[in-house]
TORDREN-78851 format. One record per residue (C-alpha): residue in three letters; x, y, z. Coordinates in Angstrom, 1 decimal, decimal comma, m for minus. Each point is the difference from the previous one (the first is absolute). Layout:
<pts>
ALA/X/Y/Z;
...
</pts>
This chain:
<pts>
MET/53,7/m2,4/m25,3;
THR/m1,9/0,8/m3,3;
SER/2,4/m1,8/m2,3;
THR/m0,9/m3,2/1,8;
ILE/m3,6/m0,5/m1,1;
PRO/m0,4/m1,7/m3,0;
ALA/m0,8/2,4/m3,3;
GLU/m3,2/m2,3/m0,6;
TRP/m1,8/1,1/2,9;
PRO/m2,7/2,4/m0,3;
VAL/m0,1/3,2/m0,4;
ASP/m2,9/0,5/2,4;
PHE/1,9/m1,9/2,8;
GLN/3,1/1,3/0,3;
PRO/m1,0/2,3/2,8;
VAL/m1,1/m3,1/1,9;
LEU/2,8/m2,0/m0,1;
GLU/2,6/3,0/0,7;
THR/m1,8/0,6/3,1;
ARG/m0,4/m3,8/0,8;
LEU/4,1/m0,4/m0,8;
LYS/0,8/2,9/2,1;
THR/m2,0/m0,7/3,2;
ALA/1,2/m4,0/m0,2;
SER/2,8/m1,7/2,1;
LYS/2,9/m1,5/m2,2;
PRO/m1,5/m3,7/m0,7;
MET/m3,5/1,7/m0,5;
ARG/1,6/2,0/m2,5;
TRP/1,3/m3,3/m1,8;
ARG/m2,9/m1,4/0,4;
ILE/m2,4/2,8/m1,6;
LEU/2,6/0,2/m2,9;
ARG/0,2/m3,9/m0,7;
THR/m3,8/m0,2/m0,2;
VAL/m0,4/2,9/m2,1;
ARG/2,9/m0,9/m2,5;
MET/m1,5/m3,6/0,1;
TYR/m3,6/1,7/m1,0;
CYS/1,4/1,7/m3,0;
THR/1,8/m2,9/m1,2;
TRP/m3,6/m2,1/0,1;
SER/m1,6/2,9/m1,8;
ARG/2,7/0,4/m2,5;
ASP/m0,4/m3,6/m1,0;
GLU/m3,6/m0,7/0,9;
PHE/m1,1/2,9/m2,1;
PRO/2,9/1,1/m2,6;
GLY/m0,2/3,2/m1,9;
ARG/m2,2/1,3/2,8;
PRO/1,4/2,5/2,7;
VAL/m0,5/m1,1/3,4;
VAL/m3,0/0,8/1,9;
PHE/m0,5/m0,9/3,5;
ASP/m4,0/m0,3/0,3;
LEU/m2,5/m2,5/1,6;
ASP/0,0/m2,7/m2,9;
GLY/3,9/0,3/m0,2;
TRP/0,2/m0,3/3,9;
LYS/m2,2/m3,0/m0,2;
ALA/2,0/m1,8/m3,0;
PHE/3,3/0,2/1,9;
ARG/m1,0/m1,2/3,4;
ARG/m1,4/m3,1/m2,3;
PHE/3,7/0,0/m1,4;
LEU/1,4/m0,3/3,2;
GLY/m2,5/m2,7/1,2;
THR/1,5/m2,2/m2,7;
SER/3,4/0,2/1,1;
LEU/0,5/0,9/3,6;
THR/m1,6/m1,1/3,4;
VAL/m2,8/2,0/1,2;
ASP/2,0/1,5/2,8;
VAL/2,8/2,0/m2,4;
THR/m3,0/0,7/m2,5;
ARG/m1,7/1,7/2,7;
GLN/3,0/2,0/1,0;
TYR/0,5/1,2/m3,6;
MET/m3,5/1,1/m0,4;
ARG/m0,1/1,5/3,6;
VAL/2,7/2,7/m1,9;
LEU/m2,3/0,5/m2,8;
TYR/m3,0/0,4/2,6;
ASP/1,5/3,1/1,3;
LEU/1,0/1,4/m3,3;
GLY/m3,3/m0,2/m1,5;
THR/m2,2/1,3/3,4;
SER/2,2/3,0/0,0;
GLY/0,0/0,5/m3,8;
PRO/m2,4/1,7/m2,9;
ASP/m2,0/m2,6/m0,7;
LYS/m2,9/0,2/1,9;
ASP/m1,5/m2,9/m1,2;
LEU/2,9/m2,0/0,9;
ARG/0,0/1,9/3,3;
ASP/m3,4/m1,3/1,1;
TRP/0,0/m3,7/m1,4;
LEU/3,6/m0,4/2,0;
TYR/m1,8/1,4/3,4;
GLU/m3,1/m2,4/m0,9;
ASN/1,8/m3,3/m0,5;
GLU/3,2/0,1/1,3;
ILE/1,1/0,7/4,1;
ASP/m0,8/3,3/1,1;
LYS/2,9/0,1/2,8;
ARG/m0,9/4,3/0,6;
SER/m0,4/1,0/3,2;
VAL/m2,7/2,3/1,0;
SER/2,5/3,0/m0,4;
ASP/0,8/m1,2/m3,6;
ILE/m3,3/m0,1/m0,6;
ILE/m1,1/3,4/0,5;
ALA/3,5/1,8/m0,8;
ALA/m1,3/m1,1/m3,8;
ARG/m0,4/3,0/m2,1;
TRP/m3,3/m1,0/m1,4;
TRP/m1,2/0,8/3,7;
PRO/m1,7/3,4/0,9;
THR/1,6/2,0/2,4;
ASP/m3,6/0,3/2,3;
MET/m0,3/m3,7/0,2;
ARG/3,4/m0,8/0,6;
HIS/0,3/2,0/3,0;
LEU/m3,0/m1,7/1,2;
ALA/1,2/m3,5/m0,3;
LYS/2,5/1,2/2,3;
ASP/m2,1/0,4/2,6;
LEU/m2,0/m2,9/m0,7;
HIS/m0,4/m2,8/2,8;
VAL/m1,8/m2,7/m0,9;
SER/0,4/m4,0/0,1;
GLU/1,2/m1,5/m3,5;
ARG/1,2/4,1/m0,8;
ARG/2,1/m1,4/m3,3;
ARG/m2,8/m2,5/m1,3;
PHE/m2,1/3,2/m0,4;
LEU/2,6/2,3/m1,5;
LYS/1,1/m2,2/m1,9;
GLU/m3,5/m0,5/m1,7;
VAL/0,1/3,9/m0,2;
ASP/3,3/0,1/m1,1;
GLY/m1,4/m2,0/m3,2;
TYR/m3,2/2,3/m0,9;
LEU/2,6/2,7/0,0;
ARG/2,2/m2,0/m2,3;
CYS/m2,7/m0,4/m1,8;
ILE/m1,3/3,3/m0,6;
ASP/3,8/1,5/m0,7;
ARG/0,2/m3,0/m2,9;
LEU/m3,4/0,8/m1,3;
GLY/m0,5/3,8/0,9;
ALA/m3,6/m0,6/1,3;
LEU/m1,8/m3,4/1,6;
PRO/m2,0/m1,8/m2,4;
ALA/m3,4/m0,6/0,0;
ALA/0,2/m3,3/0,3;
PRO/3,2/m0,3/2,5;
LEU/0,5/m3,1/0,8;
PRO/2,0/m1,6/m2,7;
HIS/2,4/3,2/0,1;
LEU/0,3/0,0/3,9;
TYR/1,2/m4,3/0,0;
LEU/2,4/m0,6/m2,1;
THR/0,8/m3,2/1,4;
GLU/0,1/m3,0/m2,4;
MET/m1,8/m2,8/2,4;
ILE/m2,7/1,8/2,4;
ALA/m2,8/m1,3/1,4;
GLU/m3,2/2,3/0,2;
ARG/m0,3/m1,0/3,5;
THR/3,6/1,6/0,7;
ARG/m0,6/2,8/m2,3;
TYR/m3,1/1,2/1,8;
GLN/1,7/m0,5/3,4;
ARG/2,9/2,6/m1,9;
LEU/m3,0/2,3/m1,1;
SER/m1,2/0,1/3,6;
ARG/3,2/1,3/1,3;
LEU/0,5/2,4/m3,0;
CYS/m3,5/1,2/0,9;
VAL/1,0/0,4/3,8;
GLY/3,4/1,2/m0,4;
MET/m1,4/2,5/m2,2;
GLU/m2,7/1,4/2,4;
MET/2,8/0,5/2,7;
LEU/2,3/1,8/m1,9;
THR/m2,5/2,2/m2,6;
HIS/m3,5/m0,3/1,9;
GLY/m2,7/0,8/m2,7;
HIS/2,1/m0,4/m3,0;
PRO/m2,3/m0,4/m3,8;
HIS/2,1/m2,8/m0,9;
LEU/m1,6/m2,2/3,1;
VAL/m3,1/0,3/m1,8;
VAL/1,2/m1,9/m3,1;
LEU/2,0/m2,6/2,4;
ARG/m3,0/m1,0/2,2;
ARG/m2,3/m0,3/m3,1;
ALA/2,8/m2,8/m1,0;
GLN/0,4/m1,0/3,2;
THR/m3,7/m0,7/0,2;
ASP/0,2/m1,9/m3,5;
LEU/2,4/m1,6/0,9;
TYR/m1,5/m1,2/3,6;
SER/m3,3/m1,2/m2,0;
ARG/2,1/m2,6/m2,3;
VAL/2,8/m1,2/2,7;
TRP/m3,3/m0,8/2,5;
PRO/m2,9/m0,1/m2,1;
PRO/m3,3/0,4/1,2;
SER/m1,3/m3,3/1,6;
PRO/m3,1/m1,4/m1,1;
SER/m3,1/0,1/2,9;
GLN/m0,1/m2,8/2,2;
PRO/m2,3/m3,2/m0,3;
SER/m2,1/1,4/2,5;
SER/m0,9/3,2/m1,1;
GLN/0,0/m0,9/m3,8;
LYS/m3,9/0,2/m1,3;
ARG/m2,3/m2,8/0,1;
VAL/m1,7/m0,4/m3,2;
ILE/m3,1/m2,3/0,0;
ALA/m2,4/0,4/m2,3;
GLU/m3,3/0,3/1,8;
VAL/1,4/2,7/1,9;
GLU/1,3/2,0/m3,0;
ALA/m3,4/m0,7/m2,1;
LEU/m1,9/1,3/3,3;
LEU/2,0/3,3/0,0;
ASN/0,2/0,6/m3,6;
ASP/m4,2/m0,1/0,1;
LEU/0,2/1,9/3,1;
THR/2,3/3,2/m2,0;
SER/m2,2/m0,5/m3,5;
ARG/m2,9/0,9/2,4;
TYR/1,5/3,7/0,8;
PRO/1,6/0,5/m3,4;
ALA/0,4/4,1/1,2;
THR/1,5/m0,9/3,6;
GLU/3,7/m0,1/m0,4;
TRP/0,7/m3,3/2,0;
SER/3,8/0,3/2,0;
ALA/2,4/m2,9/0,2;
SER/m0,6/m0,1/3,7;
THR/m3,7/0,3/m0,1;
VAL/0,4/m2,9/m2,2;
GLY/2,3/m1,8/1,7;
ASN/m2,1/0,4/3,5;
HIS/m3,0/m2,1/m1,8;
ARG/2,2/m2,3/m1,1;
LYS/1,2/m0,8/3,5;
SER/m3,5/m0,7/1,4;
LEU/m0,6/m2,0/m3,1;
ILE/2,5/m2,1/m0,1;
LEU/m0,5/m0,6/3,8;
HIS/m3,3/m0,9/m0,3;
HIS/0,9/m2,4/m3,0;
ASP/2,7/m2,0/2,1;
LEU/m2,9/m0,2/2,7;
LEU/m2,6/m1,3/m2,2;
ALA/2,6/m2,4/m1,6;
SER/1,1/m1,3/3,3;
LYS/m3,8/m1,0/0,3;
GLY/0,4/m1,5/m4,0;
ARG/m2,6/2,8/m1,0;
ALA/0,3/2,5/m2,7;
ILE/0,2/3,6/0,6;
SER/m3,7/1,2/0,5;
PHE/m1,5/3,1/2,0;
ASP/m3,2/m1,9/1,1;
LYS/m0,9/0,4/3,6;
SER/2,1/m3,7/1,1;
ALA/2,9/1,5/m1,9;
LEU/m0,3/2,9/1,9;
ASP/m0,4/m1,6/3,1;
ILE/3,6/m1,8/m0,5;
PHE/1,3/3,4/m0,6;
ALA/m1,6/0,8/3,0;
ASP/1,1/m2,5/2,7;
HIS/3,3/0,6/m1,1;
ALA/0,2/3,9/0,6;
LEU/m1,5/m0,8/3,3;
ASN/2,9/m2,5/0,9;
ARG/2,5/2,5/m1,2;
LEU/m1,3/2,7/2,1;
GLU/m0,8/m2,4/3,0;
HIS/4,0/m1,0/m0,6;
TRP/0,7/4,0/m0,1;
GLU/m1,3/0,4/3,7;
GLN/1,6/m3,5/1,7;
THR/3,3/1,6/m1,8;
ASN/m0,3/3,5/1,8;
GLY/0,0/0,9/m3,7;
GLU/3,2/m1,4/m1,3;
LYS/m1,8/m2,3/m2,4;
GLY/m3,0/m0,6/m1,9;
TRP/m2,1/2,9/m0,9;
CYS/m1,2/3,0/1,6;
ARG/m3,9/1,2/m0,3;
ARG/1,5/2,6/m2,3;
SER/1,6/m2,9/m2,4;
VAL/m3,6/m2,2/0,4;
ALA/m2,2/2,8/m1,2;
THR/2,9/0,6/m3,0;
TYR/0,4/m3,4/m1,2;
CYS/m4,2/m0,5/0,2;
ALA/m0,6/3,9/m1,9;
GLN/2,5/m1,9/m3,0;
LEU/m2,7/m2,9/m0,9;
GLY/m2,9/2,9/0,6;
PRO/m0,2/0,8/m3,8;
PHE/0,5/m3,9/m1,6;
ILE/m4,0/m1,1/1,9;
GLN/m2,3/0,3/m2,6;
ASP/m3,1/m1,1/2,6;
ILE/m1,2/3,7/1,2;
GLU/m1,3/m1,5/3,1;
GLU/3,3/m2,0/0,6;
ARG/2,4/2,9/m0,9;
ARG/m2,5/2,2/3,0;
LYS/0,9/m2,5/2,2;
TRP/3,6/m0,4/m0,6;
SER/m0,1/4,2/0,1;
ARG/m1,4/m0,2/3,2;
PHE/2,4/m2,7/1,1;
THR/3,1/2,2/m0,8;
ASN/m1,2/3,3/1,4;
ARG/m0,5/m1,7/3,3;
PHE/3,6/m0,7/0,2;
TRP/0,8/3,6/m0,8;
ALA/m2,4/1,4/2,1;
LEU/1,7/m2,5/3,2;
ALA/3,3/1,6/m1,7;
ASP/m1,1/3,5/1,0;
LYS/m1,8/m1,0/3,2;
ASN/3,1/m1,8/1,5;
GLY/2,5/2,6/m1,7;
ASP/2,1/m2,5/m1,8;
PRO/2,6/2,9/m1,8;
LYS/1,2/m0,5/m3,6;
ALA/3,7/m0,8/m0,4;
LYS/1,0/3,4/m0,8;
GLU/m2,1/1,4/2,8;
ARG/1,7/m2,2/2,3;
ALA/3,6/0,9/m1,6;
LEU/m1,3/3,9/0,7;
CYS/m1,1/m0,7/3,8;
GLU/3,5/m1,8/0,1;
ARG/2,2/2,7/m1,7;
PRO/m1,8/3,0/0,0;
MET/0,5/2,3/m3,0;
SER/m1,1/3,5/m1,3;
LEU/0,6/1,9/m3,1;
GLU/2,2/2,3/1,4;
ASP/2,3/m3,0/1,4;
TYR/m0,1/m1,3/m3,9;
PHE/0,8/3,4/m1,3;
ARG/3,4/m0,4/2,6;
ARG/0,2/m3,6/m0,5;
ALA/1,1/1,1/m3,7;
HIS/2,3/2,6/1,1;
GLN/1,5/m2,2/2,1;
LEU/0,1/m2,8/m2,8;
ILE/2,4/2,6/m2,5;
ASP/2,3/0,7/2,9;
ARG/0,5/m3,3/0,8;
ALA/0,6/m0,7/m4,0;
ASN/2,3/2,9/0,1;
ASN/1,9/m1,7/2,7;
THR/0,6/m3,5/m1,5;
THR/2,1/m1,1/m2,5;
ASN/m1,9/m3,6/m0,9;
VAL/m1,7/0,9/m3,4;
GLN/m2,5/m2,4/0,9;
VAL/m1,3/1,2/3,1;
ARG/0,7/3,7/m1,1;
ARG/m2,7/m1,7/m2,9;
GLY/m2,6/m1,3/2,0;
LEU/0,3/3,5/2,0;
LEU/m0,4/2,4/m2,2;
THR/m3,1/m2,5/m1,7;
VAL/m1,9/0,2/3,0;
ALA/0,7/3,7/0,3;
GLY/m1,9/0,3/m3,3;
VAL/m2,9/m2,1/0,7;
LEU/m0,8/2,3/3,2;
GLY/0,4/3,5/m1,8;
ILE/m2,8/m1,5/m2,2;
LEU/m2,2/m1,8/2,6;
LEU/0,3/3,0/2,4;
VAL/m1,5/1,9/m2,6;
PHE/m2,1/m2,1/m1,6;
PRO/m0,8/m3,9/1,0;
LEU/0,3/m2,3/m2,5;
ARG/m0,7/m3,7/0,0;
ARG/3,6/m1,9/m0,4;
GLY/m1,0/m1,3/m3,4;
ASP/m0,5/3,6/m1,3;
LEU/3,1/1,1/1,3;
CYS/2,5/m2,6/m1,8;
ARG/m1,8/0,9/m3,4;
LEU/1,1/3,6/0,1;
ILE/2,1/1,1/m2,9;
ILE/2,1/2,6/0,0;
GLY/m0,4/2,8/m2,3;
ASP/m3,8/m1,4/m0,5;
GLN/m1,6/m0,8/3,1;
LEU/2,8/1,9/2,0;
SER/1,1/3,1/m1,3;
ARG/2,6/2,3/1,3;
ASN/m0,1/4,1/m0,7;
ALA/2,2/2,9/1,3;
LYS/m1,7/0,2/3,3;
SER/m1,7/m3,0/0,7;
TRP/m1,3/m3,9/m1,2;
MET/m3,6/m0,5/m1,6;
LEU/m1,8/m3,2/0,6;
ASP/m2,4/m1,1/m3,2;
LEU/m1,0/m3,3/1,3;
GLY/m3,2/m0,1/m2,8;
TRP/m1,7/m3,0/1,6;
THR/0,6/m1,7/3,1;
LYS/0,6/m3,8/m0,8;
LYS/m2,4/m1,7/2,8;
SER/m2,9/1,9/0,1;
GLY/0,3/1,8/m3,2;
THR/m0,9/3,6/1,4;
ARG/1,6/2,9/m2,1;
VAL/2,7/2,5/1,6;
GLU/0,6/3,1/m0,8;
PRO/3,3/1,3/m0,9;
LEU/1,4/0,8/3,5;
VAL/3,2/2,9/0,4;
LEU/1,8/m1,4/3,3;
PRO/0,9/1,9/2,5;
GLU/3,8/1,5/m0,6;
GLU/0,5/m1,2/3,6;
VAL/m0,2/m3,4/m1,0;
SER/2,4/0,6/m3,3;
PRO/3,2/m0,9/2,2;
PHE/m1,2/m3,6/0,8;
LEU/m0,9/m0,5/m3,9;
ASP/3,0/1,8/m1,5;
ALA/2,1/m2,3/3,0;
CYS/m1,7/m3,4/m1,8;
LEU/0,7/1,0/m3,6;
LEU/3,7/0,9/0,5;
GLN/0,7/m3,0/2,6;
GLY/2,9/2,2/1,0;
THR/1,4/1,9/m2,7;
GLU/0,8/3,6/0,8;
PRO/m3,2/2,1/m0,6;
ARG/1,6/2,5/m2,7;
SER/m0,5/m3,4/m2,0;
LEU/m3,9/m0,1/0,5;
TRP/m0,9/0,7/m3,5;
ARG/2,7/m2,2/m1,7;
VAL/m1,5/m2,6/1,5;
TYR/m3,6/1,0/m0,2;
ARG/0,7/0,1/m4,0;
GLU/1,6/m3,6/0,3;
ARG/m2,8/m2,0/2,3;
SER/m3,0/1,4/m2,1;
GLY/m1,8/m3,0/m0,9;
ALA/1,1/m2,2/2,7;
PRO/m2,0/m0,7/3,4;
PHE/0,5/2,5/2,7;
LEU/0,8/m3,1/2,2;
GLU/1,9/m2,0/m1,9;
SER/1,2/m3,4/1,6;
PRO/3,5/m1,3/0,6;
LYS/m0,1/m2,6/m1,4;
ARG/m1,9/m0,1/m2,9;
ALA/1,0/3,3/m2,3;
GLY/m2,5/1,9/m1,4;
GLU/m3,2/m1,4/2,0;
ALA/m1,5/0,9/3,0;
TYR/0,1/m1,4/3,6;
SER/m2,4/m2,8/0,8;
LEU/m2,9/1,0/2,2;
ASP/1,5/m2,2/2,6;
ALA/3,4/1,0/m0,4;
LEU/m0,9/3,7/0,6;
SER/m2,2/m0,8/3,1;
THR/2,9/m1,8/1,5;
LEU/2,4/2,5/m1,0;
VAL/m2,3/3,3/1,5;
ALA/m0,5/m2,1/2,9;
ARG/3,4/m0,7/0,8;
HIS/1,0/3,9/m0,5;
SER/m2,9/1,5/1,5;
GLY/m1,6/m2,4/2,3;
HIS/m3,4/m0,4/m1,8;
GLY/m1,0/m1,4/m2,9;
PRO/m1,3/2,7/m3,1;
HIS/m3,3/m1,3/0,5;
VAL/0,1/1,8/3,6;
LEU/0,0/3,5/m1,2;
ARG/m3,6/m0,4/m1,3;
THR/m1,0/m0,7/3,5;
ILE/2,1/2,4/1,5;
TRP/m1,7/2,4/m2,8;
ALA/m3,5/m1,0/0,9;
ASP/0,8/0,9/3,5;
THR/0,8/3,1/m0,6;
LEU/m2,5/1,1/m2,0;
VAL/m2,8/m1,3/2,4;
ALA/1,9/2,0/2,3;
ARG/0,2/3,0/m2,0;
GLY/m4,0/m0,1/m0,3;
ALA/m0,2/m1,6/m4,1;
ASP/m3,2/m0,9/m0,9;
ARG/m0,1/m3,9/m1,7;
GLU/0,3/1,4/m3,4;
VAL/3,5/1,6/0,8;
ILE/1,5/m2,9/1,3;
ALA/m1,0/m2,4/m2,8;
ALA/1,1/2,5/m2,4;
MET/3,3/0,1/1,7;
LEU/0,1/m3,6/0,3;
GLN/m0,5/m0,5/m3,5;
HIS/m3,4/m2,5/1,3;
LYS/m3,2/m0,5/m2,8;
ASN/m2,8/0,7/2,5;
PRO/0,4/2,5/2,5;
LEU/0,8/m1,5/3,8;
SER/m3,1/m1,8/2,0;
GLN/m1,0/1,9/3,2;
GLU/0,9/m3,0/2,0;
ALA/3,7/0,1/m1,4;
TYR/0,1/3,7/0,6;
GLU/m1,6/m0,2/3,9;
PHE/2,6/m2,7/0,2;
LEU/3,0/2,5/m1,2;
ALA/m1,9/2,7/2,6;
ARG/m0,2/m2,2/2,8;
LYS/3,4/m1,1/m0,3;
ILE/1,3/4,0/m0,2;
ARG/m2,0/0,4/2,8;
LEU/1,3/m3,0/2,2;
ARG/3,7/1,5/m1,0;
GLU/m0,8/3,5/1,0;
ALA/m1,4/m1,5/3,6;
ALA/2,8/m1,8/0,4;
ARG/2,5/2,9/m0,7;
ALA/m2,3/2,1/2,6;
LEU/0,7/m2,5/2,8;
ARG/3,6/0,0/m0,8;
ASP/m0,1/4,0/0,5;
LEU/m2,1/m0,4/3,3;
ALA/2,1/m2,3/1,3;
ASP/3,4/1,9/m1,3;
GLN/m1,2/3,0/1,9;
ALA/m1,0/m2,4/3,0;
THR/3,8/m1,1/0,5;
ALA/1,2/3,4/m1,0;
ALA/m2,0/1,5/3,4;
</pts>
């Protein structure tokens, strides 16, 4: 048999060719030898004086040569012979390129029987029962071949994983997603998943770049309004004006500007101009009452919109009258029991700090039981948010600016929070060592599904990155609205509701107003009226609970 093999055929591929000839039928054996002889003859003529080399460049050049003189079907038959030899030979670059660019007809059994598959993964793959199993295993096979070819996974793996010459970015993302899912099923928590997920996030932002804000949500720029806002902030240079505070003033000023413009007037704050705004506010309140709260403004909204105009009224007497007008709606809201949106949500879906602690554990369990990488990322991110809010009720703006290794650091025992100054109120927050009970939540958010033994390696790699990193914008934190939506989706309420729960808990434990203000990062102590409101709410809740207990006892009797 060996004597029939051309002497010019590369020595490295001799064993592969001999094996093929031994197992092939007689017609197929003749086709293999004919193809090999043709390749050797072509190589001798194309590169005189050089030994025959069977590599990727030679494979491509020989295919072009056959295409000029033979039909497509005959060319495909010859190249299929060389494909079988190339995928079984010692040239790993040729092998992987052929698997990526030619038709891979291997069955599931052939794929997992390859020598580059670890034994434990091979056994797990045999027992894997999921739809489209072959597609997942093909992507895992490509990853294992890349490791076999290079010896390690590169920091930028995509160019080395996918050698396909013609591949769209969206197709590359879909294949990478299948690889991540396949790795999760066969080797859950593998350290390489961190690199693959990071590449997946970067690729996602390129394939589906963040869409710009809708025109309706874009900030209107009115010169008169911006001048008033600049004048207000410059009058109090020591005050750190948050974007939300300035935005609330801007919203009321733009509405006031539009109301006056509809009357043909420039923006002003005299009595007649304020009467126009007051009439509009009363009309919105009437509409709210007629629609049973579905449309219009409630009493709190009327008071809020009117209060935003107060700092811009120059006349002292008019400002005093406007303040009395505004306070009347605050009093009516308290008298009629108009609840805030978050208070209403808590009444509909009651939660306590203990409930949130259990919810965080449930989120980690759900994340460990899902194979969807994006869902797992969201679940573990919310678990990390709850881990912080259960100890210290930060605002979402302060949550989003936490940097690993800076404001949020890890030692051998626990995490440490060193926020410095809060973003909205500008109050000083002393460094805080978080209890060890919440460390599993923050660790899970950091690891994103990687095995706990890789904690310190992942911590070093992510140092300097946002703790709540956006999956769509690499290196940037979640936007405030995106974080609120994510937390509400997986925990039942937005992150701001935990501040209300903390206030209720502190009042129930007898904390004074200064302690509550410090815990909630308020610049000034809680007012006596607000404290009484919280205390009254706690008393009503305890009374309702006592009534339920009495009813249960009566029913049992």
